[in-house]
A tleap script that builds the chain and sets N, CA, C and O, in Angstrom:
source leaprc.protein.ff14SB
mol = sequence {
  NMET ASN ASN ILE HIE SER ILE VAL LEU ALA
  ALA GLY GLU SER LYS ARG MET GLY LYS PRO
  LYS MET LEU LEU PRO PHE ASN GLY LYS THR
  MET ILE GLU ASN VAL ILE GLY ASN ILE ARG
  LYS ALA GLY MET VAL ASN ILE THR VAL VAL
  ILE GLY ALA GLU LYS GLU LYS LEU PRO LEU
  ILE LEU LYS GLN LEU SER VAL ASN PHE CYS
  ILE ASN ASN ASP TYR ARG CLYS
}
set mol.1.N position { 70.847 104.415 105.291 }
set mol.1.CA position { 71.584 104.908 104.072 }
set mol.1.C position { 71.941 103.749 103.187 }
set mol.1.O position { 72.988 103.839 102.545 }
set mol.2.N position { 71.222 102.704 103.076 }
set mol.2.CA position { 71.500 101.566 102.268 }
set mol.2.C position { 71.419 101.890 100.741 }
set mol.2.O position { 71.951 101.154 99.910 }
set mol.3.N position { 70.753 102.985 100.416 }
set mol.3.CA position { 70.554 103.338 98.925 }
set mol.3.C position { 71.720 104.227 98.440 }
set mol.3.O position { 71.807 104.535 97.251 }
set mol.4.N position { 72.551 104.609 99.295 }
set mol.4.CA position { 73.671 105.561 98.963 }
set mol.4.C position { 74.913 104.733 98.899 }
set mol.4.O position { 75.190 103.880 99.742 }
set mol.5.N position { 75.673 105.035 97.821 }
set mol.5.CA position { 76.970 104.351 97.657 }
set mol.5.C position { 78.082 105.346 97.808 }
set mol.5.O position { 78.036 106.461 97.288 }
set mol.6.N position { 79.066 104.918 98.524 }
set mol.6.CA position { 80.393 105.785 98.714 }
set mol.6.C position { 81.401 105.224 97.715 }
set mol.6.O position { 81.587 104.015 97.580 }
set mol.7.N position { 82.046 106.169 97.018 }
set mol.7.CA position { 83.179 105.792 96.185 }
set mol.7.C position { 84.446 106.544 96.592 }
set mol.7.O position { 84.475 107.775 96.611 }
set mol.8.N position { 85.484 105.788 96.913 }
set mol.8.CA position { 86.702 106.365 97.409 }
set mol.8.C position { 87.732 106.269 96.197 }
set mol.8.O position { 88.059 105.193 95.698 }
set mol.9.N position { 88.206 107.503 95.779 }
set mol.9.CA position { 89.130 107.417 94.707 }
set mol.9.C position { 90.589 107.332 95.265 }
set mol.9.O position { 91.127 108.304 95.795 }
set mol.10.N position { 91.166 106.184 95.126 }
set mol.10.CA position { 92.575 105.907 95.657 }
set mol.10.C position { 93.441 105.225 94.679 }
set mol.10.O position { 94.144 104.260 94.980 }
set mol.11.N position { 93.373 105.781 93.417 }
set mol.11.CA position { 94.124 105.105 92.287 }
set mol.11.C position { 95.477 105.895 92.036 }
set mol.11.O position { 96.333 105.434 91.281 }
set mol.12.N position { 95.626 107.011 92.647 }
set mol.12.CA position { 96.854 107.743 92.258 }
set mol.12.C position { 98.211 107.213 92.699 }
set mol.12.O position { 98.325 106.300 93.517 }
set mol.13.N position { 99.210 107.819 92.128 }
set mol.13.CA position { 100.558 107.345 92.476 }
set mol.13.C position { 101.242 108.090 93.672 }
set mol.13.O position { 102.298 107.673 94.149 }
set mol.14.N position { 100.632 109.158 94.120 }
set mol.14.CA position { 101.146 109.847 95.263 }
set mol.14.C position { 102.579 110.394 94.928 }
set mol.14.O position { 103.460 110.399 95.788 }
set mol.15.N position { 102.772 110.821 93.739 }
set mol.15.CA position { 104.139 111.320 93.212 }
set mol.15.C position { 104.726 112.406 94.168 }
set mol.15.O position { 105.892 112.367 94.559 }
set mol.16.N position { 103.879 113.329 94.500 }
set mol.16.CA position { 104.375 114.570 95.296 }
set mol.16.C position { 104.793 114.077 96.666 }
set mol.16.O position { 105.771 114.567 97.231 }
set mol.17.N position { 104.056 113.103 97.212 }
set mol.17.CA position { 104.313 112.524 98.499 }
set mol.17.C position { 105.560 111.642 98.499 }
set mol.17.O position { 106.293 111.548 99.483 }
set mol.18.N position { 105.758 111.023 97.385 }
set mol.18.CA position { 106.911 110.050 97.328 }
set mol.18.C position { 106.630 108.709 97.827 }
set mol.18.O position { 107.473 107.827 97.665 }
set mol.19.N position { 105.519 108.470 98.421 }
set mol.19.CA position { 105.128 107.225 99.015 }
set mol.19.C position { 103.594 107.056 98.760 }
set mol.19.O position { 102.915 108.070 98.601 }
set mol.20.N position { 103.033 105.843 98.714 }
set mol.20.CA position { 101.657 105.649 98.578 }
set mol.20.C position { 100.844 106.171 99.813 }
set mol.20.O position { 100.906 105.593 100.898 }
set mol.21.N position { 100.117 107.234 99.614 }
set mol.21.CA position { 99.424 107.850 100.815 }
set mol.21.C position { 98.511 106.912 101.551 }
set mol.21.O position { 98.481 106.885 102.781 }
set mol.22.N position { 97.743 106.117 100.766 }
set mol.22.CA position { 96.691 105.252 101.383 }
set mol.22.C position { 97.380 104.178 102.282 }
set mol.22.O position { 96.728 103.618 103.162 }
set mol.23.N position { 98.618 103.904 102.078 }
set mol.23.CA position { 99.274 102.866 102.897 }
set mol.23.C position { 100.100 103.409 104.106 }
set mol.23.O position { 100.647 102.676 104.930 }
set mol.24.N position { 100.133 104.743 104.123 }
set mol.24.CA position { 100.834 105.437 105.222 }
set mol.24.C position { 100.155 105.173 106.584 }
set mol.24.O position { 98.930 105.046 106.593 }
set mol.25.N position { 100.805 105.086 107.650 }
set mol.25.CA position { 100.181 104.890 109.027 }
set mol.25.C position { 99.619 106.230 109.447 }
set mol.25.O position { 100.214 107.281 109.210 }
set mol.26.N position { 98.455 106.167 110.077 }
set mol.26.CA position { 97.744 107.247 110.675 }
set mol.26.C position { 96.843 106.767 111.791 }
set mol.26.O position { 95.973 105.931 111.547 }
set mol.27.N position { 97.016 107.264 113.013 }
set mol.27.CA position { 96.254 106.848 114.185 }
set mol.27.C position { 96.308 105.294 114.347 }
set mol.27.O position { 95.297 104.667 114.662 }
set mol.28.N position { 97.479 104.706 114.130 }
set mol.28.CA position { 97.605 103.176 114.348 }
set mol.28.C position { 97.047 102.341 113.275 }
set mol.28.O position { 96.994 101.120 113.424 }
set mol.29.N position { 96.604 102.943 112.149 }
set mol.29.CA position { 96.027 102.148 111.043 }
set mol.29.C position { 96.606 102.749 109.720 }
set mol.29.O position { 97.247 103.799 109.740 }
set mol.30.N position { 96.373 102.084 108.623 }
set mol.30.CA position { 96.767 102.751 107.382 }
set mol.30.C position { 95.701 103.902 107.037 }
set mol.30.O position { 94.583 103.964 107.548 }
set mol.31.N position { 96.181 104.744 106.158 }
set mol.31.CA position { 95.202 105.863 105.822 }
set mol.31.C position { 93.866 105.250 105.200 }
set mol.31.O position { 92.776 105.723 105.521 }
set mol.32.N position { 93.967 104.253 104.358 }
set mol.32.CA position { 92.755 103.690 103.720 }
set mol.32.C position { 91.877 103.087 104.816 }
set mol.32.O position { 90.655 103.195 104.716 }
set mol.33.N position { 92.431 102.457 105.856 }
set mol.33.CA position { 91.601 101.931 106.903 }
set mol.33.C position { 90.884 103.053 107.675 }
set mol.33.O position { 89.733 102.889 108.079 }
set mol.34.N position { 91.561 104.181 107.876 }
set mol.34.CA position { 90.919 105.256 108.466 }
set mol.34.C position { 89.813 105.882 107.656 }
set mol.34.O position { 88.757 106.237 108.180 }
set mol.35.N position { 90.068 106.011 106.376 }
set mol.35.CA position { 89.075 106.525 105.454 }
set mol.35.C position { 87.807 105.679 105.477 }
set mol.35.O position { 86.697 106.188 105.634 }
set mol.36.N position { 88.008 104.364 105.315 }
set mol.36.CA position { 86.815 103.429 105.350 }
set mol.36.C position { 86.152 103.489 106.731 }
set mol.36.O position { 84.924 103.472 106.810 }
set mol.37.N position { 86.874 103.555 107.750 }
set mol.37.CA position { 86.280 103.637 109.099 }
set mol.37.C position { 85.420 104.860 109.217 }
set mol.37.O position { 84.300 104.776 109.720 }
set mol.38.N position { 85.893 105.965 108.781 }
set mol.38.CA position { 85.205 107.248 108.882 }
set mol.38.C position { 83.867 107.200 107.962 }
set mol.38.O position { 82.845 107.786 108.317 }
set mol.39.N position { 83.943 106.496 106.814 }
set mol.39.CA position { 82.760 106.417 105.978 }
set mol.39.C position { 81.701 105.534 106.739 }
set mol.39.O position { 80.511 105.849 106.773 }
set mol.40.N position { 82.204 104.419 107.340 }
set mol.40.CA position { 81.256 103.631 108.045 }
set mol.40.C position { 80.639 104.312 109.253 }
set mol.40.O position { 79.458 104.134 109.551 }
set mol.41.N position { 81.437 105.075 109.925 }
set mol.41.CA position { 80.925 105.912 111.073 }
set mol.41.C position { 79.800 106.837 110.624 }
set mol.41.O position { 78.888 107.139 111.394 }
set mol.42.N position { 79.869 107.271 109.404 }
set mol.42.CA position { 78.836 108.125 108.812 }
set mol.42.C position { 77.535 107.368 108.516 }
set mol.42.O position { 76.506 107.948 108.171 }
set mol.43.N position { 77.630 106.107 108.662 }
set mol.43.CA position { 76.471 105.280 108.333 }
set mol.43.C position { 76.359 104.629 107.009 }
set mol.43.O position { 75.340 104.032 106.663 }
set mol.44.N position { 77.445 104.751 106.253 }
set mol.44.CA position { 77.481 104.239 104.876 }
set mol.44.C position { 77.766 102.760 104.969 }
set mol.44.O position { 78.572 102.323 105.791 }
set mol.45.N position { 77.098 101.984 104.118 }
set mol.45.CA position { 77.216 100.582 104.061 }
set mol.45.C position { 77.887 100.114 102.749 }
set mol.45.O position { 78.781 99.269 102.766 }
set mol.46.N position { 77.453 100.662 101.659 }
set mol.46.CA position { 77.883 100.331 100.313 }
set mol.46.C position { 79.175 101.223 99.951 }
set mol.46.O position { 79.085 102.422 99.684 }
set mol.47.N position { 80.289 100.564 99.970 }
set mol.47.CA position { 81.572 101.310 99.767 }
set mol.47.C position { 82.332 100.585 98.684 }
set mol.47.O position { 82.550 99.373 98.719 }
set mol.48.N position { 82.760 101.472 97.632 }
set mol.48.CA position { 83.669 100.935 96.588 }
set mol.48.C position { 84.868 101.771 96.512 }
set mol.48.O position { 84.758 102.997 96.509 }
set mol.49.N position { 85.961 101.213 96.451 }
set mol.49.CA position { 87.350 101.953 96.377 }
set mol.49.C position { 87.895 101.628 94.947 }
set mol.49.O position { 88.015 100.488 94.499 }
set mol.50.N position { 88.201 102.762 94.305 }
set mol.50.CA position { 88.890 102.724 93.039 }
set mol.50.C position { 90.373 102.741 93.198 }
set mol.50.O position { 90.889 103.750 93.677 }
set mol.51.N position { 91.147 101.675 92.827 }
set mol.51.CA position { 92.573 101.671 92.976 }
set mol.51.C position { 93.245 101.477 91.672 }
set mol.51.O position { 92.627 101.124 90.668 }
set mol.52.N position { 94.564 101.719 91.697 }
set mol.52.CA position { 95.309 101.706 90.357 }
set mol.52.C position { 96.701 101.467 90.674 }
set mol.52.O position { 97.229 100.374 90.470 }
set mol.53.N position { 97.378 102.574 91.222 }
set mol.53.CA position { 98.875 102.455 91.377 }
set mol.53.C position { 99.223 101.375 92.362 }
set mol.53.O position { 100.258 100.741 92.162 }
set mol.54.N position { 98.506 101.107 93.360 }
set mol.54.CA position { 98.861 100.187 94.422 }
set mol.54.C position { 97.969 98.904 94.335 }
set mol.54.O position { 97.525 98.374 95.354 }
set mol.55.N position { 97.720 98.415 93.048 }
set mol.55.CA position { 96.838 97.368 92.907 }
set mol.55.C position { 97.333 96.023 93.395 }
set mol.55.O position { 96.581 95.051 93.338 }
set mol.56.N position { 98.560 95.921 93.871 }
set mol.56.CA position { 99.086 94.724 94.466 }
set mol.56.C position { 98.822 94.707 95.930 }
set mol.56.O position { 98.477 93.661 96.479 }
set mol.57.N position { 98.973 95.845 96.600 }
set mol.57.CA position { 98.980 95.928 98.043 }
set mol.57.C position { 97.591 96.237 98.669 }
set mol.57.O position { 97.197 95.608 99.651 }
set mol.58.N position { 96.868 97.201 98.093 }
set mol.58.CA position { 95.564 97.633 98.523 }
set mol.58.C position { 94.539 96.613 98.607 }
set mol.58.O position { 93.785 96.627 99.579 }
set mol.59.N position { 94.415 95.700 97.678 }
set mol.59.CA position { 93.430 94.643 97.744 }
set mol.59.C position { 93.517 93.786 98.978 }
set mol.59.O position { 92.502 93.336 99.511 }
set mol.60.N position { 94.741 93.559 99.434 }
set mol.60.CA position { 94.946 92.744 100.665 }
set mol.60.C position { 94.208 93.396 101.817 }
set mol.60.O position { 93.518 92.689 102.551 }
set mol.61.N position { 94.312 94.714 102.022 }
set mol.61.CA position { 93.648 95.509 103.030 }
set mol.61.C position { 92.215 95.543 102.761 }
set mol.61.O position { 91.424 95.223 103.649 }
set mol.62.N position { 91.823 95.904 101.614 }
set mol.62.CA position { 90.384 96.091 101.337 }
set mol.62.C position { 89.574 94.894 101.459 }
set mol.62.O position { 88.398 94.989 101.811 }
set mol.63.N position { 90.132 93.726 101.185 }
set mol.63.CA position { 89.423 92.467 101.345 }
set mol.63.C position { 89.104 92.252 102.806 }
set mol.63.O position { 88.020 91.779 103.147 }
set mol.64.N position { 90.097 92.617 103.722 }
set mol.64.CA position { 89.893 92.503 105.136 }
set mol.64.C position { 88.825 93.397 105.669 }
set mol.64.O position { 88.152 93.110 106.659 }
set mol.65.N position { 88.686 94.574 104.923 }
set mol.65.CA position { 87.694 95.530 105.404 }
set mol.65.C position { 86.275 95.265 104.773 }
set mol.65.O position { 85.324 95.981 105.085 }
set mol.66.N position { 86.152 94.255 103.905 }
set mol.66.CA position { 84.990 93.866 103.343 }
set mol.66.C position { 84.330 94.910 102.526 }
set mol.66.O position { 83.120 95.104 102.643 }
set mol.67.N position { 85.062 95.591 101.704 }
set mol.67.CA position { 84.511 96.651 100.818 }
set mol.67.C position { 84.769 96.218 99.411 }
set mol.67.O position { 85.689 95.431 99.189 }
set mol.68.N position { 83.995 96.693 98.418 }
set mol.68.CA position { 84.204 96.428 97.082 }
set mol.68.C position { 85.325 97.315 96.509 }
set mol.68.O position { 85.544 98.443 96.950 }
set mol.69.N position { 86.007 96.766 95.531 }
set mol.69.CA position { 87.031 97.562 94.866 }
set mol.69.C position { 87.075 97.313 93.438 }
set mol.69.O position { 86.735 96.209 93.011 }
set mol.70.N position { 87.486 98.298 92.610 }
set mol.70.CA position { 87.802 97.980 91.232 }
set mol.70.C position { 89.128 98.620 90.842 }
set mol.70.O position { 89.593 99.547 91.505 }
set mol.71.N position { 89.707 98.150 89.820 }
set mol.71.CA position { 91.055 98.581 89.388 }
set mol.71.C position { 90.893 99.428 88.157 }
set mol.71.O position { 90.304 99.024 87.154 }
set mol.72.N position { 91.450 100.650 88.273 }
set mol.72.CA position { 91.496 101.502 87.113 }
set mol.72.C position { 92.961 101.328 86.465 }
set mol.72.O position { 93.938 101.898 86.949 }
set mol.73.N position { 93.030 100.559 85.420 }
set mol.73.CA position { 94.365 100.298 84.845 }
set mol.73.C position { 94.872 101.558 84.105 }
set mol.73.O position { 96.066 101.626 83.816 }
set mol.74.N position { 94.058 102.517 83.800 }
set mol.74.CA position { 94.469 103.760 83.131 }
set mol.74.C position { 94.592 104.897 84.150 }
set mol.74.O position { 94.343 106.039 83.766 }
set mol.75.N position { 94.954 104.676 85.409 }
set mol.75.CA position { 95.021 105.628 86.385 }
set mol.75.C position { 95.954 106.757 86.120 }
set mol.75.O position { 95.771 107.860 86.636 }
set mol.76.N position { 97.000 106.488 85.286 }
set mol.76.CA position { 97.926 107.634 84.937 }
set mol.76.C position { 97.184 108.723 84.122 }
set mol.76.O position { 97.577 109.889 84.148 }
set mol.77.N position { 96.217 108.373 83.471 }
set mol.77.CA position { 95.373 109.363 82.618 }
set mol.77.C position { 94.431 110.036 83.389 }
set mol.77.O position { 93.679 110.858 82.866 }
savepdb mol mol.pdb
quit
């Protein structure tokens, strides 16, 4: 599946949750780590995560996971 790219949309503010969902713990990891892990288990190699609201914290995790990411500075729109 090297020709298929996965895009994870994780730019939201999680207003209804009151906390950044992608940083919440789930099964001993953050939610974003679980999401990326599940994508990899499906055989996907090329993964890009779109971030916005948590652009200070999420890159630290994403760099450790060796995935691409881009920042949507207009995530509120």
